[in-house]
N, C-alpha and C positions, 0 to 999 in steps of 0.2 A: 455455381459451387461456391460454396463457404470458403472465405480465405482462410489459410491454417494459420492458428495463432503462433506468434514466435516466442520462443522460451526466453524469459526475460533473466536476465543473470541477476542475482542477489546482490541487492546494494549494499555497501559497507556499513556497518553500524557507526563508525565514525569516519569523518571526512578524510583523515590522514592514512586510514586502512589501506593497503594495497594487496591487489589479488597475487599471491605467489604459487605457481604450479606444483602441484603435489602436497600441499598445505593441507593440514588434517587427516592426512593418511596415515595408517599404521603400518608400519615397517617390521617385521621378524626379523630379530638379530639376534646372533650368540651373545651373551653377555663378555663372553671373553674377547671377541672382537670389539665391543663397545668400548671397553676398558683399555685394550691395545689402542684403538683410535682416537679416545680422550685423554686417557690418564697418562699415558706412556710418554706423550710430548712435554704434560708438565712434569712428570718425574726427571725426565732427561732434562730438562731446562733447570731444575732446580741443583741436579747433581754437578751439570757442566757449567752452569753459567750463574751459580750464586751462592751454593755452601760450602763447597770443597775449594781449598787452595791449591794453587798449581807450582811447579818445581822454582818460581821465582819469590814466592813465600806469602804470595797476595789472593786474595778472592776478588774477583773483578769490581765490586763496591770500594774496597781500599785502593785498589789500582786507580781506578777513574777518579778519585777524589785526591790522590797524591800528585797524579800527572796534572790535574788543572790548577792544582797549587804552584806544580812547577812552571806550567804555562803563563801564571800570574806574575811570575817573576820572584816569588816567595822565599826562593831558596839563595838569593842575593843577601850578603852580610848586610849590604847597605840598606835592604829593604826592611821598612817598619812592619810590625804584624798588621793584618788585615783583620776585620770584624769576622768573626765565624759565619755571620749571615751570608756576607759577601760572598765568602767560599763556597758554602752550600748552595747557594745561587748559582754559581758557576758551573759547579759539580752536575747540576740537574741538566746540562748540555748533554751530558754523557751518560747520566743516570737518572732515568724519568722515574724515579721514586719520589714518594714524600719527603719535604724536608726535614722532618723530623727523624725519619730512619735514616737520612745521611748524615745529619748532625750526630746521631748516636754513634754511627761507625767512626766519625772523627774522634768523639769523646775517647774511644778506647786506643787512639793512637797517639793519644798526647801523651806529655810528660807528667802533667798534673792528676792523671788518673792512675797512674802508676800501675797499668796492666801489662805493659812490655818491659822486656829487661832493657832494650835499646829503643826508647820511643822515636816515631819519625816525625811527630809535631811539635813543636817549641809553644808552649801555651801561656796565656796570662789571663787570670779569672778561676773562677770555681768550676772545675771538670769533675767533682765528685772524687770518690774514691773506688778502686776495684775491690777491696778489703771491706766495704761496708755496704749493706744494701739500703739505708737509709740516708745516706749522704748524696742527695739527688746534685746533678751538674746543673748549673744555671742556663738560662736560654741564650740561643746563639747570638742574641743581638747585644749580650753584655760581655761576651768573651771575645779574645782576640788570638789569633792563631799565625805562624809562618813555620816554614819546613827546618827541621833540625838540619845541622852540618852534615850528619852521616848519610843523609838523603842525596849528597852529592854522589855518593857510591851507587845509588839505585839508577840515577839517571845519566850517568857517565857514558857519553858518546851515544845518547839515544837518538841524536839528529844524524847518525852516520850509518844509517840502514843496520843497526846490530839485531833490532828487532822486526816484526812485521807490525804493520799498521792496517787497521780495518775501519770502514765508515762507522760513524756513531749512528744510533738508532734513527736520527732523521735524515741522514746522509749529507748533514752540513759542516762536520769536519771529520778528521783521523784520530784515531786513538791507538794505543799500543795492545797488542795481545798480550805480550808479558814486559816485564822491567829487566834491563840488563844488569842485574845487581851482582857486584864485583864479589860478593863473598855471599855463602850458603844463609840468606835470610829465612829460609823456609825451617831451618832448626834453631836458629838465635832467637826468634821471637816465638811465643806461645800463639796458638791458632787452633780456634775450636769451631765446629760446625755440623749441623744436622740437615742430611739431606732426607731424601725418601729411601727408605731401607736400608740405608747406610749413614756413617757419620764420621768424623775426623777429630781427633783429639791429639794435638801436637804439642809435647812440653817444649820448653825453652833451654839452650843450653850457653855455656859461656862462651861469649865471641872469640876469645883468644885460642880457647881449646878446638872449638868448630874449625877455625881457620888452619891451625897447626895441623889437626888430623886430616883436612882436606889435602893439605901440602904433602903430608906423609904418604897418604893414599895415591898421590899422583906420582910420586917415586917408588910406592912399592903396592900394589894392588892387595898384597897379602898382610897389609900392616895390622897389628894388634891395636885395634880402635880404644879399648879400654885404657891402654897405655898414655894416650894422649887425650880421649874424651872422659874425663872422669865420672860425669855423672849429668842429671839437669842441674840447671843454676834458674831458681825462681826469682821474679822481680820482689818479692815480699821476704826473700830469705828462708829462715826456718833450718831445721836440721832435718837432713835425710837419711835415712837407713841405708847403710851401704851393704847391699846384698848382692854380691858379684853375679851369682847365677842369675838372679832376675834383671840385672842390666845386661847381661848377656845376651837373654831372652829377648829384650827389647831392642838391642843392636843389631840382633840377626833377623827377627822377625816384625817389628814394629809395633808390637803388644806386650802388655805387660801392667804391672802395678808398681807405683812407686810411693813408698811410706814416708809422710813427711810430718814432723812433729813441730810444735811452737818452741821458741825460744825464750826463756824468761830469767829474771834475777829476784834473789829475795831481799827485800829490805828489812834488815835487822831492826832498826830503828821504830819503824812503824808497823813490825809485825806484819808486811805485806808483801804479797807476791806480784811482781810486773811482768806481765807478757808483751814483749815488744815486736815479735815476729810470729806469724802464725803461717799454717799452710795456705797455698794459693787456692786451692779449691773450697775454702769455707769463707765466714764473713764473721765480723765482730758480734753481731747481733745473734747469729747461730749459735756461737760459745757461748754467751752470756746466757740466753734461753736456756739452752740445756743445762748449764750448771745449775741455774737457779731452780730447774724442775727437779735436779737429783738431789737438791737439799730441801726442797719442801717434801720428796716422798721419803726423806731420810736415809737416802743411799748413800750420801757423801755428809759426813760430818766433818767439824773444824773450820767452815767457812761461816764468817758472819755476815760478809757483804761482798757482793761483785759489782763493779760500776765500768763504765767507758771514759778513759782518761785521755782519748784521742784528741790531739789538737795541732795546731802549725808545724810542732816539731816531729810529730809522726803518731805511729800508732802506738796504743798504750792501754791494757786491760789491767785493771787493780783489783785484786784478790784479797780482801783483808782477813786475816784468821784470827782464829780463838786462841787463847791462851794453851800452850802445852802442844800445840799442833807441828807435825814435822811437815815443813814445806815440800822437801824432796819425796816424800811418801805420797804425800797429798796431789802431786803432781803427776807421779806414776799411775796414781788411781785414775786422775781426771784424764789423762792420756788414753787409758782404756775406755773410758766411759763416754768421752766428750769429742767433739772436732778438734779441739787442741792438738790430736793427732789423727790425720786424715789421710787417704789414699789417693795419688793422682792417676786415673786410667789412662793409658797410653793407647793410641791407635792411630797409627802413621799411615792415615788414607790421603793420599795427594793425587791431583789429576795428570797424568803424565801422556801428551798428545791428546787429551779429549777422553781418556779412559783412566776411570779410579782405579789405584791400585796400593794396597797396603805394603809398605816396604820397610824394611830395617835400614840402620843408619847408614851402614855400608852402601846397601844400594841407592838409596836417596842421593848420598855423596856422588857416588859414581853417575847418577842422572844429571846432576848440578854440573859435574865437571864437563860431561857431554854438552849440555848446555851452553855452559860459559866459552868452552871451545868453539862452538858456532859463531857466539857473540864476537869473539876476538877475531874470527876468521873473516867474519862479513866486515868488521870494522876496518881489518886490515885491507881488504879488497876494496873496500870504498876509499880509503887513504891512498891507495895506490892508484887507483884512477883517475884520483884529482891531482895527483903528482905527474902522473902520465901527461894529463891534458895542460898542465902548466909547463911542463918541459917542452910539449909540442909548441906552445907560444913563445916560450923564450929562445926556441932554435931558429923561430923567424927573426927574433930580435938580433940573434948572433949573423945572420944573413944581411941586415940591415946595416949591422955594425961596420961591413965591408965598405958600403957606399952610401952614408945617409943623404949624401947630395942627390942621388939619383932617385932615391926614394921621394925626397922633396920636389923634386924636378917632375915625376910621374904624376904626383898629386897636383902641382900646380898647373901643368900643362893639359891635363884632362877637363874637357869642357861639361860633361854632365857628371853629376857625384854619382850616379849609378854606375858609371864606369870605372870608378877609383879602385874598388875592391878587384874586377876583372884585370885591370892593368897593373895592379900590385903583384896579382898570382903570376903574370906573364914577365913581368921584370925581374922578379926574384925566384920564381920556380917554388912558390909556395901555396899551401891550400887556401880554400876560402876561410876556414876559421882563423888561420893565421894572419891573412891579409884583413879581416875584420879587426883582428886584435892590433895590428899595426896601424890601420886607419885611425882607430879611436884614440890612439896617444896623442895626449895634448902637446901643443905646440911648445910649451915651456920644457918638456920632458924630452924634446927631440935635442939632447946633447949628449956627447960622448960619456960624460960621468954617469947620467942616469943609466944609459944603456949597458955600460960597462959592468956597472953594480948589479944589474939584473941578470948580465950574462954569466955573472960570477956563481949564481945560484945553480947554473946547470950542471956542474959538476958534484954538488951535494946532492940535487935532486936524483941524479943517476946513481949516485951511490944508495940514498933513501929506497929507491926504485929496486934496484938489486937485492937489499937485505928484505924488503917485503916481499918479493917474490921466493926469495930463500923460506922465509916464515912460512907463507902459505904452502910449501912444499914439504916444509918438515914440522911435524906434529909436535915434537920434543921443542921446537922454539915457542909453539902456541902455550903449551904448558909451562914453560918457563916464564913467559909473561904473565900468565894467570896466578903463579906462584908469586912473583914480584909484587903484583895487586895485593895479593892475600897479605902479605907481610906489611905492606904499607897500612891496610886497614887495621892490622894488630897494632902498629905503632901509634896510629892516630887515634883509635877508638876503643881499644881494651880496656877494661875496667875489673878491678878485682872480683873474685867468686862470691857472691852474697849468699848461698845454700851452702851451708858446710854438711859434714859428714859425721854420724855416729855410728857405732858398732855395736851389735846386740851385745858382745861381751863387756862393753864400756859401761851399760846400764845393767845395774842389778833390778831385774824384774821381779817386782814382788807379786807373789801368787795372791790372787784375787779373794780376799777374805768374805767369806760369807757372813755378812752382818745380819741375817735373819734372827729373830730371838728363836730359843730354842726352848719348848715346853710340850707338856704332854696335851694331847687332844683326842677327843672321839669324834670321828667322822660317820656320818648317816647318809644312805642312798635311800631314796624312795623309789617305787617301781615306776612312777611316772617320770621320772628323771629330775628330782629336788634334792639337793645336796646341803648339808649343814655340817660346820664346823662348832663345835662345842668343847668349853674348857671343862675338866673333870667337876671344879668347883662348881660351875654354873648348871650342870647337869644333875649335881646332888641336889640343888635347890629347886629344881623344876624337871623331873623325869617324864612327863606327859608331853609327848611329841604332837604338835601340830601339824597335820595334813590336810590334803583337799578331800573331800569327800569320794569313798572308794580307794585312797591310796594307802599305802602301807609300806614300812621300813623293810626294804629288800637286801640291804647289806650295811653291816657297821663294823667298825674298826677302831683299836686302840692304837694310836701312831704319835708322832711328833710333829711339830709346825714345819720342820726343815723336809718332811717326806714328800717325795714326788708323786704326784697322782696320775694315772693312765686310765682314761677313759674309752670303752670301746663302744661304740654305735652301731646300731643294728644294720648298718650298710657297709659294714667290714672295714670301718676307718677308726683309727685311734687318735684321741688328742690328749695332748700332754699339759701338765700344768703343776703348780705346786699349792701345797696346803697354806703356805703363806699367801698365796694370791688371793684367798677367799677370808672375809673378814670372819672375826669370832662373834657368834652369834648365841641365841638361846633356842631350847628347846619349843617354847612358845611361838615361834616365827616360822613362815613358811620355808625361807631357805633360799639358796639360789639356783634359779632353774638353768641346768647345765647346756642344755641344747643353744639357748640365748646367751649365757656367760660366756661359752667358749666358740661360737661361732659354727653351729653345726649347719650343714647343708639343708636345704629346705626339704621337709617330709622326713629329716633323720631323727631317730629316739635313741635313747641311753639305753644300752644293754647291760654294761656292767662296770665297776671301778675298782682298781685295786692301787694300795698305797705300797711303795717302795722305798727304801733308803740305799739300797745296794745292788738292786736288780738282781738279786738271786732267787732261786726259785723256779716254777714253772706254770706256765698258764696252760689249761685244757680246755679246747672248744669241743663241744658236742653238737652234731647237727642231726635234722631229721632224717636224715638217709641211714642212721645209725652208726655213721663213722665219727671217730674221734681224732684231733690232732694236737699235740704236746708240743708247745712251743716255749723255748727259755725264755725267761721276763729279759734277760740281757738283750734279746732280739730286738727289743723296743728301747733301748738306752741309745741315745745321739750326741755326739761331741758338739754339734751346735744347737742352738736353741729353736729348733724345729718344733712348732706347736700341732702340726698335722701329719699323721703317718698314712698314706695309703696302702690298700693290700694289707692291713693288719691282721686278717687272718681269710680263710676261703670264703668266696661267695657262691660257690656251685651248688649249695645246699642251705636252705634255711637255718640259722643259728638257734638251736634251743636252750642252751646253758652255757655260761663259762666259769671254769673254778680255778681259784688260785691256789697251788700247794706249795708249800716250802719245801716239802721232802713228799715222797709218793705215800698216797692214801687211798683209800677204798671210797669207791663211788657207786651209788645205787642210781641204776638206769631204768626208767619206766616206760614202757611203750604204749599207743592209744588201743592197743587190744588187750590191755589189761596185765601183760607180762611186764616181770621185772628181773633185772639181772645186777649182781653184784660184781665187780673187778677192782684190782688193784692199778693205779695208774703206771706202776712200775712195769706193766707187761706191754706199756707203749713206749716205743723208741722215741725220743725227742727229735725234733725237725728243727734245723737252723732257719729253713724259708717260712716266713712268717704265714703266706697264704697256702699252705700245705692243705692238701684235701684230707690228710689223715688215714687212719686204717680202719677198717670194719670191727667194732667192738661188738655190736649187738645184731644178731640175724632178725629181721623181721618180717613178719606174715606179710601176705598180699595186702596192699593198700594201707598196711599199718607204717605208722612212724613214732620216732622216738618222740615221746612227749615232755620228760623231764629228767634232769640228772641232778644229784646231790651227793654231796661228800658227808662221809659217815663218821660221827665223833664216836668216842668210847662207849657211851650210853645208848646210841642207837645201834652200833655194833652188839652189844649186849643184847636187846631185845630181839635183833635178826638172829642171833643164835638160839634163843628160845623159839623163834616160828619155825627155823629150820628143823630142830629137834622134832616137832609135830609133824613135819612133813617128809621125813626120812623113811623111806619103806621097809618092810620087813626084812627083806635080805640085808639091809644095813647099807645100802648104797644111797649116797645123797641126790638129790634130785638136781637136774640140771637147770629147772627154771623154777622160781618162787611162786608161780602160779598167781592166784588173786593177790595182788599188791595191795588192794584196799585194807587188808587186814593188818597191814603195818601203819600204826598210829603215827609214826615220824614221817611218812610219806605225804 
């Protein structure tokens, strides 16, 4: 019988290929399960281990960098600055990211970058500037750094088990999970981070005010925070609008917006405005670019030149003025139109025990106090154990003091070294630890003076131990220690407030002057959606309109260049613009295509356009189902500069026509079945809801639809009356319907 041929395994295409069981198979899995399994771990890692600060005020990248600098001894006042490249290299032992990412983290912590109210890194060299997007920092090999003195408050007693330590990523060393900062760093320095589906944006507050508020809260949990914490204090200074309601909202919820404006002075000799402080959330380049843009557009006059004069002495933006320009009025306008006045959005999102929480200032300080209480408790317990161990050893010395010669004799007469400790334990009634300590005393120290000096410490140790045990039992004593440390921080590191306040009543807010030139214009809209704005003079010179083949002018209006325009699309949306937004043109050009000019949605066309200067009058919409909706023009007025309004009218039935009526007028309706109806718009009640379906104004026969609607002028009404006279029955009763509407020339 023929031998059965064995099935040979497919050889790998490449030598390094390996056979993996199940490889190449298709597994059906819900996309939600795949996201949970693959994306959720990444999202949690970003939230917990990268983007959000913790209660000590630091993200992991900041904490790792500062801790490695501390381990390198860069906090010592005698230690010289180290090359930034060396620090970055050392930090990679804890932070396994690229050196550039670590260096950029360091840059923001330096005094030279001016990002922080109280910098943590003393720097030498070019570290760029927070307020400039074009002033780049030098490479790490050129700059030098060490820790600022204030970092002593971050690492105080870190070696006394005040915080937990965990292994680093390769388990070669330990790193702290938090830093035992003696003051609320989380509120003293600004911190921003973007995680997955959430973010954090914490503004900085004055160090002295934060510490005083913390002390007051420990004394009284219901303390009025605004009485001690006046408001944010930014490194770049500026002037903050003091809005008490908004500040209360931020303190209570951790969310809100702070309005900050630039600080300036006017140099009369050179007719120049000098801006020396700008909002923390903007840059010099953004301000200058915006001012130049406004000047070119003609929206700001009175400026001849804007330049950046920032140098070693600090920030300065110079604005040269034209003659007779009022600098204060100009600045009020620039505050409105440029980032010279900007808002800082607050979002106090902080990790508490690994969970992100948005908290107000009161809650943040309460959490920090609890964190600091634990640090002091752990430090006190650590010191207590050390003192107990020392007392335990000194008690052995006290016993030896009674008979030093006996101790020497026991040691001398013991034959084996291993028996020295057991013999001392027996001879003096001490334990092994005490005996080891006695046995290790140098021969030169076996004298009464040395032993008496050491024994004198016993009473002090016992007093210290009693005091520490009392501290551990009494929470008030722990808080008293924290308050003492906060007062020391104020004494050593407090600095005057940089961001001052201004009040709305202190500033004469100029109403925004509309500098749009005002003159008469004629507006034309074609059926296919082309728009023209023509001056009367130009229209008289050439009245023949250029249009696409088959196109015609469907609407024309006489108005002014300041008029606002409301464009209605065939998809129940309205688009707003101004006549001044369109260039003056001639009848001999095609004009602007509105769907492209205003950014209509794909497939959306223009239905009608109406100009208005005061949003008076009504817009009447007519639909195929015979209904009509009368909507006040004021319903399309918006306080903000919204360009697009959804649900501008009802989309339940196709739109047939749109008529604007300053006051009620007669309208002729015509159906697809050849019937016509005249009615007055005063018979319809106005609806404030823009997308109202309206009311039935024309009863339609089966399968018939409303075909057209036209407002009637005086001439049309006269012709209508003649037609009516012919169709009145002999009995003298008027007809309900006009019958064959084709007989009316104006239809």
